[in-house]
N, C-alpha and C positions, 0 to 999 in steps of 0.2 A: 582097523577096518570097520566101516559103518555097518550097523545091523541091517539084515534084510528088511526091505520096505515093510513087509507085512508083520514084522516083529518089533517095529519101532514103538516106543511108549505113546499111548494115546493121550491127547490133550485132556486136561482135567474136565473141561466143560463138556466133553463128549463121552466120558467114561461110562456114564449111565446108559448110553445108547449103543455104543460100539463094543463088540467083543472080537478078539482075534479069530479069524477063520482060516482053516487050512484047506486049500483047493487041490484036489487030486488031479495031476496032469493028464490022467486017462479019462477024466469026466468030460462030458460035453459042455460047451459054453453055456447052454441053456440051464443045465443042472448047476453049474458053478454060479451062474447069476442068481438062481433061487437062493443058494447058500449066502450069497453076498447081500441080497435083500434082507434075509432073516438076521444075519450077523450085524447089520447096520441099523436095525430098527425101522426098515422101510416096509411099506405095505407089499403084499404078494405081487401086485402089478407094477411095483416101482413108483406108484403115484404119478404116472406119466400123464394121466388125464385130469389131474387136479388143476384148478384155476390158479392157485397160489402154492408156492413151495417155500419152505424155510431155509434160509441161508444162515448158518451159525457163525455169528461174529463174536467169538468167545462164548460166554455163557448166555448171550441173548440171541434167541432165534429171530431173524429178520426176514419177514415175508417179502417175496418178490413175485411178480407176475410170471406164470408159466406159459410163456408165449409159444406159438407154433414153432418158431425158429429154435427155441430152447428144447422143446419136446423132441424135435428131430435130432438135435445134437446130443442130448443127454442119454438117449438109447445107446449110442456108441460110447459116450463118456463112462457110463456105468461098466460096460465091458472092459474099458481101458483100466478101470480100478481093479477089476478082477485079474487082468493080465499082468499089470505092473506090480500089484501088491500095495499101491499107495492107499492109505486110509482115507476115510471121509471126514476126518476132523479138519480143523483149520490149517494144520501143517500139511496134511496129506493133500488137501485141495490146492494149496500153493505149489506143492511138488508136481502134481499132475497137470496143473496149468502150465508150468514150465516145460514139462515133458511133451505135452501136446503141441505147444507152440514150436518147439524144436523139431518134432517129428512131422508136423504139418497138419493144419486144420482144414485144408482143401477149401470147399465152398461153404463151410459151416460158419455163417456170420456170427451166430450166437457164441460159438466156441471161441472165435477170435476175440470178441469183445470181452467175454467173461474171463478168458484166460489171461489177457493182458492185465486186467485188474488183479487177478489172482497171483500172477507172478510178481507184480510190483509190490503187493502186500507181502508175499513171501520174502522179498528182499529186505523187508523191515523186521519180520518176526523170525525167519529161519533162513538166512542168506546162504549158508553152506549147503543145506539140504536142497534149496531151490536151485543152486548152481549145479549140484550133482545130478539133479533130475533133468536139467537142461542138457548136460553132457550126454546122459543116457538117451534122451530123446533125439539128439542130433545124430545118433548112430542106430536108430531104429525107425519103425514106421507105425502109423496109426491105422485104424480100420475105416477112417472117414471116406476112403475111396472105394469101399466095398459095399455091395448091396446087403442090407440087413435082412437076410432071408433065412429060411429053414436050413439051407446048406451051411451057412456060417454058424448058426446057433447049434447045429449038430456036430460041428467040428470039435476035435479033441483040444482041450485047453493047452496041453503041452505042444501040440503041433502048431497051433496058432502063435504061441509065444516064440517058437523057433522061426516061423515065417516072418514075424515082425522084428526079429533080432533081439528078443528079450531073454534069450536063454544063455547069454554070456555077459561077463563084465565089460563095461565100456572101456575103450582106450582113452588116452589123454585127449583133451580138447584141442582142436586145431585153432589157428589164429582166426580163420574166417568164422568159425563157430563162436568163438569168444566175442568177436565184433558184432555178430548177429545178436548175441545175448545182450550186449550193452544197448544195442539199438532197440530191441523189443522192451527191455527193462525201462529205458528212458521214455519210450513211447507210451507204455502203460502208465508210468508215473505221471507224465504230463497230462494225459487224458484224464486221469483221476483227479489231479489238482485243478484242472480247468473246469471239470464237471462239478466240482464240489459246491460252488454257489447255487447251482441248479438242483443238485441232488440232496443238499443238506436238509431242507425241510421234509422231503420225502423219507430220508433216512431217519430223521427224528420221529416221524410218525410211525415208520415201520418198527423201530426199536421200541417205541411206547406200546404199540400193538402186540409185538412179540413178548414184551415183559408181562403185559396183562394176560396174554394167552398162557404163558408159562405159570404165572401165579394162580390162574384159574384152574389149571390142570392139577395143582397140588391138592391132596386130600385135606379136608377140613380137620 
């Protein structure tokens, strides 16, 4: 049986940043999110207002613009990490991408775009984990259709997990779910492939900047 999501080994490139966090089911989502920020090396405010954020492509941090659309989606996305237990390393991000796509991203354009890329990457680096996350998502729900207000943040973690269908093991995938998985996987893969000529120069610059930033941060 696979290990619980929150107890999976952390990718080597993220081991210096992430530590395993235990979330009390009786704690409020707001309190659990604070523990999540602290356990993942994020600033106390989550870095939501930063102009740029780092995407960890293996050991290299790759800066991407923190657009308004991403800011709107990531506030929910972070809560989904808390609720599902998926880590914020490269494997966990692939898993949560598949989970969110299967459970539904509603009108969150940034979530759809980033998750399609994340799931297609997941099928290259961790196909079994990505598939299992999809199956789990197809039988649960996201928070994307809820207002992100005090009432939600004060809700108990365990109650929200139950409401979203995250308190029980998923059943076997249905044929329709498997077909949707293949469709989204191929869509994400082809979008990534077709975008590569346009994105390659920006990716190289981002990787170069990320490498310089990482080396500059090391003590002399």
